[in-house]
C-alpha positions in Angstrom: 94.8 53.7 51.0 93.2 50.1 51.1 89.9 49.6 50.0 87.4 47.7 51.8 83.6 46.4 51.4 81.7 47.6 54.8 79.1 45.9 56.3 76.4 47.7 55.0 77.3 47.9 51.8 77.8 43.5 52.2 74.5 44.0 53.2 73.0 46.1 50.6 75.3 44.0 47.6 73.4 40.5 49.5 70.0 42.3 49.2 70.3 43.5 45.4 71.6 40.0 45.0 68.3 38.5 46.8 66.3 40.8 44.9 67.4 40.4 41.4 67.2 36.2 42.4 63.4 36.9 43.4 62.8 38.9 40.5 64.4 36.0 37.9 62.3 33.7 40.4 59.2 35.6 39.6 60.0 35.9 36.1 61.0 32.4 35.4 57.9 31.2 37.9 55.3 33.3 35.9 56.8 31.9 32.5 56.4 28.3 34.2 52.6 28.9 34.5 51.9 30.2 30.9 54.1 27.2 29.7 51.4 25.2 31.8 48.4 27.2 30.8 49.6 26.6 27.2 50.1 22.5 27.6 46.4 22.4 29.7 45.1 24.5 26.8 46.9 22.4 24.2 45.9 19.0 26.1 42.2 20.2 26.1 42.1 20.5 22.3 43.9 17.1 21.8 41.9 15.0 25.0 38.6 17.2 25.1 37.4 18.9 21.5 39.2 16.3 19.1 36.8 13.6 21.2 33.2 15.6 21.2 34.1 16.6 17.5 34.1 13.3 16.7 31.0 12.0 18.6 28.8 14.9 17.3 29.5 14.5 13.7 29.2 10.3 13.8 25.5 11.1 16.4 24.6 13.9 13.0 25.4 11.2 10.5 23.1 8.5 12.1 20.7 11.1 12.6 20.9 11.2 8.9 20.9 8.0 8.1 17.9 7.0 10.4 16.1 10.1 8.3 16.6 8.8 5.3 15.6 5.0 6.2 12.2 6.1 7.7 12.0 7.7 4.6 12.7 4.5 2.6 10.3 2.8 5.2 6.8 4.5 4.6 7.7 4.4 0.7 8.4 1.0 0.8 5.0 -1.3 -0.2 7.6 -4.8 0.3 6.7 -6.1 3.9 10.3 -7.9 3.7 12.2 -5.5 2.1 10.8 -3.2 5.2 11.7 -5.0 8.1 14.8 -5.1 6.5 14.8 -2.1 6.4 13.5 -1.3 10.1 16.4 -3.8 11.5 18.6 -1.1 9.9 17.0 2.0 11.3 17.0 0.3 14.9 20.5 -0.7 14.7 21.8 2.7 13.7 19.6 3.9 17.0 21.5 2.0 19.1 24.9 3.8 17.7 23.4 7.0 18.2 22.7 5.7 21.8 26.3 4.8 22.4 27.8 8.0 21.0 25.2 10.0 22.9 25.9 8.4 26.4 30.2 8.5 25.3 29.8 12.0 25.0 27.5 13.4 27.7 29.8 10.9 30.0 32.2 13.8 29.2 29.7 16.5 30.7 32.1 17.5 33.3 34.5 19.2 30.7 32.1 20.9 28.5 31.1 24.4 28.3 27.9 26.0 28.6 27.0 26.4 25.8 27.9 22.9 24.5 25.6 22.0 27.7 23.1 23.8 26.5 23.5 22.3 23.3 23.2 19.3 24.5 20.5 19.5 26.1 18.2 20.7 23.8 19.4 18.2 21.4 18.5 15.5 23.6 14.8 17.2 24.5 14.3 16.8 20.6 15.1 13.4 20.5 13.0 12.4 23.6 10.1 13.8 21.0 11.0 12.5 18.4 11.2 9.1 19.3 7.8 8.0 20.0 6.5 9.5 16.8 9.4 7.7 14.7 8.3 4.6 16.2 4.7 5.6 16.0 5.3 5.8 12.4 6.5 2.2 12.5 3.9 1.1 14.3 1.3 2.3 11.3 2.9 0.6 8.4 3.2 -2.5 10.4 -0.9 -2.1 10.5 -0.5 -1.2 6.4 -1.4 2.2 7.5 0.6 4.1 5.0 -1.0 7.4 4.5 -1.5 7.7 7.8 2.6 7.3 8.2 3.2 9.4 5.3 1.0 12.5 7.0 2.8 11.8 10.4 6.4 12.0 8.4 5.6 15.0 6.6 4.0 16.8 9.5 5.2 16.4 12.5 9.0 13.8 12.1 10.7 15.7 9.4 11.0 18.4 10.8 11.9 17.5 14.2 14.3 15.3 12.5 16.1 18.8 10.9 16.2 20.1 14.3 18.1 17.2 15.8 20.7 17.6 12.8 20.8 21.0 12.8 21.6 21.5 16.7 23.9 18.2 16.2 25.9 21.1 13.4 26.1 23.6 15.9 28.0 21.9 18.2 30.6 20.5 15.5 30.7 23.9 14.4 30.7 25.6 18.1 33.6 22.7 18.7 35.5 23.5 15.5 35.3 27.5 16.9 36.5 26.3 20.3 39.7 24.6 18.6 40.8 27.3 16.0 40.0 30.0 19.5 41.8 27.7 21.7 45.0 27.3 19.0 45.6 31.1 18.8 45.1 31.7 22.6 48.1 28.6 22.8 49.5 31.1 19.9 49.4 34.3 22.0 50.4 32.3 25.6 53.4 30.7 23.4 54.5 34.2 22.9 54.4 36.0 26.0 56.0 32.9 27.8 59.0 33.2 24.7 59.0 36.9 26.4 59.5 35.7 29.4 61.9 34.0 29.2 64.3 36.3 27.2 64.2 38.8 30.4 64.6 35.9 32.7 67.9 34.9 30.5 68.8 38.5 30.9 68.5 38.5 34.5 70.4 35.3 34.2 73.4 36.8 32.7 73.4 39.6 35.2 73.0 37.4 38.4 75.7 34.5 37.2 76.6 31.8 35.2 75.4 29.3 37.8 71.8 30.3 37.6 71.7 31.1 33.4 73.4 27.3 33.2 69.9 26.3 35.6 67.8 28.7 33.7 68.5 27.3 30.1 68.3 24.0 31.3 64.8 24.6 32.9 63.7 26.7 29.4 65.0 23.8 27.2 62.3 21.6 29.2 59.8 24.2 28.7 60.6 24.1 24.9 60.7 20.2 24.4 56.7 20.5 26.6 55.9 23.7 23.7 57.2 21.1 21.1 55.8 18.3 22.6 52.2 20.4 22.7 53.1 21.4 19.6 53.6 17.5 17.8 50.0 16.6 19.6 48.1 20.0 18.0 49.3 18.8 14.6 48.2 15.6 15.3 45.3 16.6 15.9 44.7 18.3 13.0 46.1 15.6 10.9 43.1 13.1 12.2 40.7 15.0 12.0 38.2 13.7 9.0 37.9 16.7 7.5 40.1 18.6 4.8 42.0 21.2 7.1 45.4 23.0 5.2 47.4 26.1 5.7 48.7 28.7 3.7 50.4 32.0 4.2 49.9 35.6 3.0 51.3 35.1 -0.4 48.8 32.6 -0.9 50.9 29.8 -1.1 50.4 25.8 0.9 52.7 25.3 3.9 50.6 22.5 5.3 47.9 20.0 4.8 46.7 17.0 6.9 46.6 13.4 5.2 43.0 13.3 4.6 43.4 16.2 2.6 46.5 14.8 0.8 44.5 11.4 0.3 41.7 13.5 -1.5 44.0 15.5 -3.6 46.3 12.7 -4.8 48.9 15.0 -3.3 52.3 13.3 -1.9 53.5 15.4 1.5 56.7 16.7 0.4 55.3 18.3 -2.6 52.2 20.5 -1.2 54.8 23.0 -0.4 54.6 26.0 -2.2 52.1 24.7 -4.1 48.8 27.1 -5.3 44.8 26.9 -5.5 45.7 27.0 -9.3 47.8 23.4 -8.8 44.7 22.2 -6.9 41.3 23.1 -7.4 39.4 24.1 -10.7 39.8 27.4 -12.5 36.3 28.4 -11.2 37.0 27.7 -8.1 40.2 28.9 -7.0 38.5 32.8 -7.5 36.3 31.6 -4.8 38.8 30.1 -2.5 40.9 33.3 -2.8 38.2 35.3 -2.1 37.1 33.8 1.2 40.9 34.1 1.9 41.3 37.7 1.8 38.2 38.1 3.6 39.0 36.3 7.2 42.3 38.1 6.3 40.5 41.5 6.3 37.7 41.2 8.6 40.3 39.1 11.5 37.1 36.5 11.3 36.1 33.1 10.3 34.3 33.2 7.0 32.5 30.0 6.7 30.4 29.5 3.8 29.1 26.1 1.6 30.7 25.8 -1.6 31.3 22.9 -4.7 35.0 21.5 -4.5 36.6 19.1 -7.0 39.6 17.2 -6.0 40.7 14.6 -8.5 37.3 15.2 -10.6 35.2 14.3 -7.8 32.9 17.4 -6.9 31.4 17.3 -3.9 29.5 20.3 -1.2 31.6 21.4 1.4 31.1 23.6 4.3 34.3 25.7 4.7 35.9 27.8 7.1 38.6 30.2 6.1 40.5 31.1 10.0 43.3 33.9 9.7 46.7 32.7 12.3 48.6 35.6 13.5 52.4 35.5 15.0 53.5 36.6 18.5 53.6 40.5 17.0 49.5 40.5 15.9 50.7 40.0 12.4 48.6 37.6 10.1 51.0 34.9 8.9 48.6 32.7 6.4 45.0 31.0 6.6 44.3 28.0 8.7 41.3 26.2 6.0 38.9 23.0 7.0 36.2 22.1 4.8 33.6 19.2 5.8 32.2 16.8 3.3 28.3 17.6 3.1 27.7 15.9 0.0 25.6 13.0 1.6 24.0 15.3 3.9 22.8 17.7 0.6 21.6 13.9 -0.9 19.6 13.2 2.0 17.5 16.6 1.7 17.0 16.2 -2.1 15.4 12.5 -0.9 13.6 14.2 1.7 12.4 17.1 -0.4 11.4 14.3 -2.9 9.5 11.6 -0.6 7.7 15.2 0.5 6.5 15.7 -3.2 5.6 11.9 -3.2 3.4 12.3 -0.3 1.8 15.5 -1.8 0.8 13.6 -4.7 -0.2 10.5 -2.1 -2.6 13.6 -0.7 -4.2 14.8 -3.6 -5.1 11.1 -5.1 -6.9 10.7 -1.5 -8.6 14.5 -1.7 -9.9 13.5 -5.3 -11.8 10.1 -4.3 -12.3 11.5 -0.7 -13.9 13.9 1.7 -11.2 14.4 4.1 -11.4 16.5 7.8 -9.3 17.1 10.9 -10.6 18.1 14.6 -9.4 18.9 17.5 -10.5 17.4 20.6 -13.4 19.6 21.0 -14.5 18.6 17.6 -14.0 21.7 15.8 -12.5 21.5 12.3 -9.2 22.6 12.1 -8.8 21.0 8.2 -11.0 20.2 5.0 -10.2 19.1 1.8 -11.6 20.8 -1.3 -14.0 17.0 -1.6 -15.3 18.3 1.8 -16.0 22.1 0.8 -17.9 20.4 -2.8 -20.0 18.6 -0.9 -20.6 20.3 1.6 -21.5 23.0 -0.2 -19.5 25.3 2.4 -16.1 27.4 1.9 -12.7 25.8 3.4 -13.0 29.5 5.4 -16.7 28.7 6.9 -16.0 25.1 8.1 -12.5 25.7 9.8 -13.4 26.4 13.6 -17.2 25.1 13.0 -18.4 22.1 14.2 -19.8 19.1 12.2 -22.8 19.6 13.9 -22.8 22.4 10.6 -24.2 19.7 8.7 -26.8 17.6 10.8 -29.5 16.4 9.3 -31.8 15.5 12.0 -31.8 11.9 10.6 -30.0 10.7 13.7 -30.8 10.3 17.3 -29.1 11.7 20.1 -28.2 8.1 21.2 -26.5 7.7 17.8 -23.5 10.7 17.9 -23.5 9.9 21.8 -22.3 6.2 20.8 -20.2 7.9 18.1 -18.2 10.4 20.6 -17.9 7.2 23.4 -16.4 5.0 20.9 -14.0 8.2 19.8 -13.0 9.1 23.2 -12.3 6.0 24.7 -9.6 5.8 21.7 -11.0 3.5 19.2 -12.2 4.4 15.3 -15.6 4.8 14.4 -17.1 3.3 11.3 -20.5 3.9 10.2 -22.6 5.7 7.6 -24.0 9.8 8.5 -26.3 11.2 6.5 -25.8 15.1 6.4 -27.7 18.3 5.0 -25.6 20.4 2.4 -25.6 24.6 2.4 -28.3 24.1 0.0 -30.9 22.1 2.1 -30.1 18.7 -0.2 -29.6 15.5 2.2 -26.5 13.1 1.4 -25.2 10.1 2.9 -21.1 9.6 3.6 -19.7 6.3 4.6 -17.5 7.4 7.5 -14.3 6.2 9.5 -13.5 8.3 12.4 -9.4 7.4 13.8 -8.3 9.5 16.9 -4.9 10.3 17.4 -3.9 9.8 21.0 -1.4 12.0 23.4 1.0 10.5 26.0 -1.8 10.1 28.3 -4.0 8.0 25.8 -6.6 10.6 25.4 -7.6 12.1 21.8 -6.4 15.3 20.9 -7.6 15.1 17.4 -9.4 13.3 15.2 -9.1 12.4 11.3 -12.7 11.7 9.3 -12.4 9.8 6.0 -15.7 9.8 4.1 -17.1 8.6 0.9 -20.2 10.1 -1.2 -22.4 6.7 -0.7 -25.8 8.9 -1.3 -26.2 7.0 -4.9 -25.9 3.9 -2.9 -28.0 5.2 -0.3 -30.9 5.9 -2.8 -30.4 2.6 -4.7 -31.6 1.0 -1.2 -34.3 3.4 -0.5 -35.6 2.7 -4.0 -35.2 -1.4 -2.8 -37.1 -0.7 0.3 -39.5 1.1 -1.5 -39.9 -2.2 -4.2 -39.8 -4.7 -1.3 -42.3 -2.8 0.2 -44.8 -2.8 -3.0 -43.6 -6.9 -3.2 -45.0 -7.0 0.1 -48.0 -5.3 -0.9 -48.7 -7.5 -3.6 -48.2 -10.6 -1.5 -51.2 -9.9 1.0 -53.4 -9.2 -2.3 -52.3 -12.3 -4.0 -53.1 -14.0 -0.2 -56.3 -12.0 -0.1 -56.9 -13.3 -3.9 -55.5 -17.0 -2.6 -58.2 -17.3 0.2 -60.9 -16.4 -2.2 -60.2 -18.9 -4.2 -59.9 -21.6 -1.6 -63.4 -20.8 -0.6 -63.9 -20.7 -4.6 -62.1 -24.3 -4.7 -64.4 -25.7 -1.9 -67.8 -24.6 -3.9 -66.1 -25.5 -7.0 -65.3 -29.5 -5.3 -68.9 -28.9 -4.7 -70.4 -28.9 -8.0 -67.8 -30.7 -9.9 -68.8 -33.4 -11.5 -65.9 -35.6 -10.5 -66.0 -37.8 -7.0 -63.2 -36.7 -4.6 -62.4 -37.6 -1.1 -60.4 -37.3 1.7 -58.6 -40.4 4.3 -56.4 -39.8 7.4 -53.7 -42.1 7.7 -55.9 -45.3 9.0 -57.8 -45.3 6.0 -60.9 -43.5 7.4 -62.7 -41.4 4.9 -62.7 -37.4 6.3 -64.8 -36.1 3.6 -66.4 -36.5 0.1 -68.0 -34.6 -2.4 -71.4 -34.7 -3.6 -70.3 -36.2 -7.0 -68.5 -39.1 -5.0 -72.1 -39.8 -2.8 -73.8 -39.8 -6.6 -71.2 -41.8 -8.2 -71.8 -44.7 -5.2 -75.2 -44.2 -4.0 -74.0 -43.9 -0.6 -74.7 -40.6 1.8 -71.3 -38.8 3.1 -72.8 -39.0 6.7 -72.6 -43.1 6.0 -68.7 -42.9 5.0 -67.2 -40.5 6.8 -65.4 -41.9 9.9 -65.2 -45.2 8.5 -63.1 -47.5 6.1 -63.3 -49.5 3.0 -65.0 -52.1 4.3 -68.3 -49.9 4.4 -68.4 -49.2 0.7 -67.5 -52.8 -0.4 -68.9 -55.0 1.9 -69.4 -57.6 -0.6 -65.8 -56.9 -2.6 -63.1 -58.1 0.0 -60.6 -58.0 -2.9 -61.3 -54.5 -4.2 -60.6 -53.3 -0.8 -57.9 -55.4 -0.5 -56.4 -53.2 -3.8 -57.1 -49.8 -2.3 -56.0 -50.6 1.2 -52.5 -51.4 -0.4 -52.0 -49.0 -2.7 -52.6 -47.0 0.2 -49.9 -48.8 2.4 -47.7 -48.1 -1.0 -48.7 -44.3 -1.0 -47.2 -43.9 3.1 -44.5 -45.4 1.9 -43.2 -43.6 -1.2 -45.3 -40.3 -0.7 -46.0 -37.6 -3.3 -48.8 -39.2 -5.4 -49.9 -42.2 -7.4 -52.5 -43.4 -9.5 -53.9 -46.3 -11.2 -57.1 -48.3 -12.7 -59.6 -50.3 -11.0 -62.9 -52.0 -11.3 -65.1 -51.2 -8.6 -68.8 -52.1 -8.1 -71.0 -48.7 -7.4 -74.8 -48.4 -6.4 -76.9 -50.5 -8.0 -74.3 -53.8 -8.2 -73.2 -52.1 -11.5 -69.1 -52.7 -11.8 -67.1 -49.6 -13.3 -63.8 -49.6 -14.6 -62.7 -46.2 -12.8 -58.7 -44.4 -12.7 -57.9 -43.6 -9.0 -55.7 -40.5 -8.5 -54.6 -40.5 -5.1 -51.7 -37.6 -3.5 -50.4 -37.6 0.2 -51.2 -33.8 1.6 -49.2 -32.3 5.1 -49.9 -30.3 7.4 -48.6 -26.8 8.8 -45.9 -28.8 10.5 -44.9 -31.0 8.0 -46.3 -34.0 9.1 -48.3 -36.5 6.5 -52.0 -35.7 7.4 -53.5 -38.3 5.0 -54.5 -38.3 1.4 -56.8 -36.7 -1.2 -57.9 -38.5 -4.2 -60.3 -38.4 -7.1 -62.4 -41.2 -9.5 -62.1 -40.4 -12.8 -65.3 -43.2 -15.0 -62.9 -45.1 -16.8 -65.3 -45.5 -19.4 -66.9 -42.0 -20.3 -63.5 -40.1 -19.6 -60.6 -42.0 -20.0 -59.8 -40.2 -23.1 -60.8 -36.5 -21.1 -58.0 -37.7 -18.2 -55.3 -38.8 -21.1 -55.6 -34.8 -22.0 -56.0 -33.6 -18.7 -52.9 -35.5 -17.8 -50.8 -34.1 -20.6 -51.8 -30.7 -19.7 -50.4 -31.0 -16.1 -46.9 -32.3 -18.0 -46.7 -29.3 -20.3 -48.0 -26.7 -17.4 -45.2 -28.4 -15.2 -42.6 -28.3 -17.6 -43.4 -24.4 -18.9 -43.3 -23.6 -15.2 -40.2 -25.4 -15.0 -38.7 -23.2 -17.9 -39.9 -20.5 -16.3 -38.0 -20.7 -13.8 -34.7 -21.4 -15.3 -35.6 -18.8 -17.3 -36.4 -16.4 -14.7 -32.9 -17.4 -13.1 -30.8 -17.3 -16.3 -32.1 -13.9 -16.6 -30.6 -13.0 -13.0 -27.4 -14.5 -13.6 -27.2 -12.6 -17.1 -28.3 -9.3 -16.0 -25.6 -9.7 -12.7 -22.9 -10.6 -15.8 -23.7 -7.3 -17.5 -23.4 -5.6 -14.4 -20.0 -7.0 -14.1 -19.6 -6.5 -18.0 -20.3 -2.9 -17.3 -18.1 -2.2 -14.9 -15.3 -3.7 -16.3 -15.9 -1.8 -19.6 -16.2 1.6 -17.9 -13.1 0.8 -15.8 -11.3 -0.4 -19.0 -12.4 3.2 -21.0 -11.2 5.2 -17.8 -7.8 3.3 -18.1 -7.8 3.3 -21.7 -7.4 7.2 -22.2 -4.7 7.9 -20.1 -2.9 5.1 -21.3 -3.3 6.4 -24.3 -2.2 9.8 -23.9 0.8 8.1 -21.5 1.3 5.5 -25.2 1.6 8.9 -27.0 3.6 10.7 -25.1 6.3 8.1 -24.7 6.9 8.0 -28.4 7.3 12.0 -28.6 9.7 11.6 -25.7 11.5 8.6 -27.1 11.9 11.1 -30.1 13.1 13.5 -28.6 16.2 11.4 -26.8 17.2 10.4 -29.5 17.5 14.6 -31.0 19.0 14.8 -27.6 21.9 12.0 -28.1 22.4 12.9 -31.9 23.3 16.6 -30.4 25.4 15.1 -27.9 27.2 12.8 -30.3 27.6 15.9 -33.0 29.2 17.6 -29.9 31.3 15.0 -28.8 32.6 14.6 -32.4 33.9 18.8 -32.1 35.4 18.0 -28.2 38.7 17.3 -30.0 38.8 20.6 -31.1 38.6 22.4 -27.6 42.1 23.8 -27.2 41.6 25.1 -24.2 43.2 21.7 -21.4 41.5 22.5 -18.6 38.0 23.6 -20.7 38.4 20.2 -21.9 39.4 18.4 -18.5 36.0 19.8 -17.7 33.9 18.6 -20.2 35.2 15.2 -19.5 34.9 15.3 -15.9 31.0 16.0 -16.5 30.9 13.0 -18.7 32.2 10.8 -16.4 29.9 12.3 -12.9 27.0 11.6 -15.2 28.2 8.0 -17.0 27.0 9.4 -20.4 27.8 5.6 -21.7 26.1 4.3 -19.3 23.3 6.2 -19.5 22.9 6.1 -23.3 22.4 2.3 -23.3 20.2 2.6 -20.2 18.0 5.1 -21.7 17.0 2.9 -24.5 16.7 0.0 -22.2 14.3 2.0 -20.0 12.3 3.3 -22.4 11.8 -0.4 -24.1 11.1 -1.8 -20.9 8.4 1.1 -20.4 7.2 1.1 -23.6 6.6 -3.0 -23.2 4.8 -2.7 -19.8 2.4 0.2 -21.8 1.5 -2.7 -24.1 0.9 -5.2 -21.5 -1.4 -2.2 -19.8 -3.4 -2.1 -23.1 -3.6 -5.5 -23.7 -5.8 -6.2 -20.2 -7.5 -2.9 -20.9 -8.6 -4.8 -24.4 -9.3 -7.7 -23.1 -11.3 -6.2 -20.8 -13.7 -4.7 -23.3 -13.5 -7.9 -25.2 -14.9 -10.2 -22.1 -17.7 -7.6 -21.7 -18.4 -6.8 -25.0 -20.4 -3.7 -23.7 -20.9 -2.5 -27.1 -22.3 -5.3 -28.7 -25.7 -6.2 -29.5 -27.8 -9.4 -28.7 -27.7 -10.2 -32.0 -24.9 -13.6 -33.8 -21.5 -12.4 -34.7 -18.9 -14.7 -36.1 -16.3 -14.8 -33.7 -12.8 -16.3 -32.9 -13.5 -18.6 -30.0 -9.9 -19.0 -29.0 -9.5 -15.5 -28.4 -12.5 -15.3 -26.3 -10.8 -17.9 -24.4 -7.3 -15.7 -24.4 -9.6 -12.7 -22.9 -11.6 -15.0 -20.4 -8.2 -16.5 -18.8 -7.0 -12.7 -18.3 -10.1 -11.5 -16.7 -9.7 -14.8 -14.3 -6.0 -15.2 -14.5 -5.8 -13.6 -10.6 -8.1 -16.3 -9.3 -6.0 -19.4 -11.0 -2.5 -18.3 -10.9 -1.6 -19.5 -7.2 -3.1 -22.9 -7.9 -2.7 -23.6 -11.2 -0.2 -23.7 -14.2 -2.7 -23.2 -17.6 -1.7 -25.3 -20.7 -3.3 -23.9 -24.0 -3.6 -26.5 -26.7 -5.4 -24.8 -29.5 -5.3 -26.3 -32.8 -6.4 -24.2 -36.7 -10.4 -24.0 -36.4 -12.6 -21.2 -38.3 -14.5 -18.5 -36.5 -18.2 -19.4 -35.3 -21.4 -18.1 -35.7 -22.2 -17.2 -32.3 -23.1 -15.0 -29.3 -19.8 -14.0 -28.0 -20.1 -12.8 -24.5 -22.4 -15.6 -23.7 -20.0 -18.2 -24.9 -17.1 -16.2 -22.5 -19.6 -16.5 -20.0 -19.3 -20.3 -20.1 -15.6 -20.3 -20.6 -15.3 -18.6 -16.9 -17.8 -20.6 -15.3 -16.0 -24.0 -16.2 -12.0 -22.1 -15.8 -13.3 -21.1 -12.5 -14.8 -24.3 -11.5 -11.3 -25.9 -12.4 -9.3 -23.4 -10.5 -11.8 -24.3 -7.6 -11.6 -28.2 -8.4 -7.7 -28.2 -7.6 -7.2 -28.0 -3.8 -3.4 -27.6 -4.1 -1.8 -27.3 -7.3 -2.4 -28.6 -10.4 -2.7 -28.1 -14.2 -5.9 -27.1 -16.4 -5.4 -27.6 -19.8 -7.8 -25.7 -22.7 -7.8 -27.3 -26.3 -9.7 -26.9 -29.3 -10.4 -29.0 -32.1 -12.6 -29.4 -35.6 -15.0 -32.2 -36.6 -16.8 -31.5 -39.3 -19.4 -29.1 -39.1 -18.9 -28.8 -35.5 -15.8 -27.0 -33.3 -15.1 -28.6 -29.7 -13.6 -26.8 -26.8 -12.3 -28.9 -24.0 -10.9 -27.3 -20.5 -9.5 -30.1 -18.3 -8.1 -30.0 -14.8 -5.8 -31.6 -12.6 -8.6 -31.6 -9.7 -10.1 -33.7 -7.4 -12.9 -34.8 -10.0 -16.6 -35.3 -9.3 -18.1 -38.3 -7.4 -20.8 -40.5 -10.2 -23.8 -40.3 -7.7 -23.6 -36.3 -8.5 -22.4 -36.7 -12.8 -25.8 -36.8 -13.4 -26.9 -33.8 -11.3 -24.3 -31.3 -12.1 -26.9 -29.5 -14.8 -29.8 -28.9 -12.2 -30.3 -25.4 -11.2 -29.2 -24.6 -7.9 -27.0 -27.9 -7.8 -24.0 -27.4 -5.4 -20.9 -29.6 -4.2 -19.3 -26.3 -3.0 -19.8 -25.3 0.9 -22.9 -22.6 1.9 -22.2 -19.2 0.8 -19.6 -20.7 -1.8 -21.7 -21.5 -4.7 -25.5 -20.6 -6.0 -25.4 -23.7 -8.3 -26.4 -21.9 -11.6 -23.1 -21.6 -13.3 -22.9 -24.8 -15.2 -26.7 -24.5 -15.4 -27.2 -21.6 -16.9 -23.7 -22.6 -19.2 -25.8 -25.7 -20.2 -29.0 -23.5 -21.5 -26.4 -20.8 -23.8 -25.1 -23.8 -25.3 -28.2 -25.6 -26.3 -29.3 -22.3 -27.5 -26.3 -22.0 -29.7 -27.6 -25.8 -30.9 -24.8 -27.4 -28.9 -23.9 -29.8 -26.5 -21.9 -30.2 -23.3 -19.5 -33.8 -22.6 -18.5 -34.1 -19.0 -15.9 -36.9 -18.3 -14.8 -37.0 -14.1 -13.0 -39.3 -12.4 -12.2 -39.2 -8.4 -8.7 -38.2 -7.5 -7.8 -37.6 -11.1 -9.9 -34.6 -12.6 -12.7 -33.5 -14.7 -12.8 -32.3 -18.2 -15.7 -30.8 -19.7 -16.2 -30.7 -23.6 -18.2 -27.7 -25.1 -19.4 -29.0 -28.9 -20.3 -25.8 -31.1 -22.0 -25.3 -34.8 -19.9 -23.5 -36.8 -22.4 -22.0 -39.0 -26.5 -21.2 -36.9 -27.6 -20.9 -40.6 -26.6 -25.0 -41.2 -28.2 -25.4 -37.2 -31.8 -23.4 -38.7 -32.0 -25.3 -42.1 -32.0 -28.9 -39.6 -34.5 -27.1 -37.4 -36.8 -26.1 -40.2 -36.6 -29.5 -42.1 -37.5 -31.5 -38.7 -40.3 -28.8 -37.4 
């Protein structure tokens, strides 16, 4: 029987073959689709996550650097260095903006969580940038305290939020990378399974289909290898440390960053374990983290210290378990990011915060500080405010400053204050307040408004200084002024009485008196004049000399010539003349004439008196002598009063200088003492370290010995040992210089000295005075000292220091640009001399004879009293000395002070001539 295949069977075979081919094609299609998904995932890792991770990491690092630079700008006192830091700050901002723009340009490939983090970071930056610019503006205005407060209160918290947001973004990217890699591994496993099924079916269908499918598989496997190569390229180029270990803790692979940091060749990493790479103290922690990741099946993230090639650093590490196609854990993928710089920045930020706290403490010790909201309610009050007001902080908070109103100011005063503040301007003034106990106190007040984005104040900071004592002194001065005005009024009344008395006295005086106008006509005479000439006053008033001397024209001519001479030079005159009187008698008389003026200062006429030459000549001589004595006494009294005022002023300056010196001397004393103790402690510590170094070779444990040597290298012990001694020496030198300045202040002020005579070293006094006035001289003159070997001088040293200060300051003022001041000393016989010479503009010859006159000065109005040289001249005269001066215009001036060595010799000389 012949075997045949029916049509139905053929159809069934055909349908079965088509079904098998369709099934195989479906399986292959699913495998291809899976491979395509795997390719997309790997592409996402290479193209997306690596770019985003790099940009976010760069933005994070730039934010840290900008935060550090802003803190350094606030603490920098040098304006030029601050400008350089500000330029660096601006350049970092441009780089940050470029990175952020690039990251936002890829917004369409970011997942929602990444977009939310990026949007949050952008909002924080929008808030942060105006505050940072405000800090820079405050520093430009030299308002460092306000800048520091703004940095501490608002800028630093926002900076930390920005950095934290970027850190979350980077961690999210790393998580996405690891998750994508795991998903790719799972997809690869499923694809491999589908490929095996399609291969089995291809064997059943036929060799031809198997060849086609096998070729497709090879292409797909090549694509997978390419994707794996791209993934490895990504891991090898990540800036973090990346390594992979199997479950037996053996290193399988590490990226170039890790190999370079650990100084391990690529072909020698395989089969190494943690003990060969890390310190013994770090191995246990790393193994514990690996086991925790394997047991939990999740990524373990921690921050720890890792040491590579002896260099320790802080790292954020992540340990992620990796699984094969069967779901078995095959090892741990580890990633470590170096956060040492971030921790350093955090430490610097804390240091800056402490510095700001110290500055705030210093301000609180001196000033009364409070903060109020837009409605004027107090939100902050320092201890000084509570102390002065008598209220507790709890009572003051949320209260208005009107709680302290004293009733001394009008409503218009407060309205003007609020008008100034609400317009965004700073208000300054003096305010009288009343404390809790009802006592009044005055404060010098500065109120600064802080404006929001709309230019409206949202809070006010008030800084006050207690000026109650100053106001009390002003009140006492006002009372003294009123008392003086009362005394002037009393004196005026007394003068009016004296004027009436003088008029009456003129009539009863036996001396003939007369008044004439500028035309030579008589305005009035007294009774003695009438009796002297035998002419009634009605006959002479309004008449000229011709009526008085009708037959003595020569006498009239002399009188008229003398009158004309007096009109030309004004003032007063006296002359002797022989005149005829009643009865034809000729008398020798002494005429005394003087001009007098009107209220507007113009000359009104002259007044004259006649003293009979024969009978009263001696009385006239005595009167003239007494007049000269009174005039000289009055001049001496005025000069003594001016000297007393200047001496009181210098005494006040001396008291202030001595007070400052005393206050500085106390802390300098214990700093100097503590410095000596600290230096001994440092020597003891280095001695102990030297002892440890001697026993270092005896350490048998190589690991422990390596740790000890690494610790020494990390702290640079040898450099530290040398530098500490240098620093201690420089510090001791600085403290000694401060003590020298304080001692010079005390020597110059001599507040503890009496007014007695003492033996003193003049050269030491000159040096102290130079230190006091050095700040005024150092920019204009070079001071040269040419001291001789001179003995001590019996003197009042504080007064002579005042003389030296006046001469040195005048020398500095005489130098317009840059010059030289030379100070010389010498000895001649029983006198010493001090010469102060400058290379200034010199003194003109016409002024050289007047420089010692009281109130004479060549300086502009408001820049000199004209008392310095006059007082110096008086002081030197009281010491029995003299001042010589030589000057040449355009060349300079030299003042030479001569002083006797002993005042006893001077007293003997005065006694011998007395």
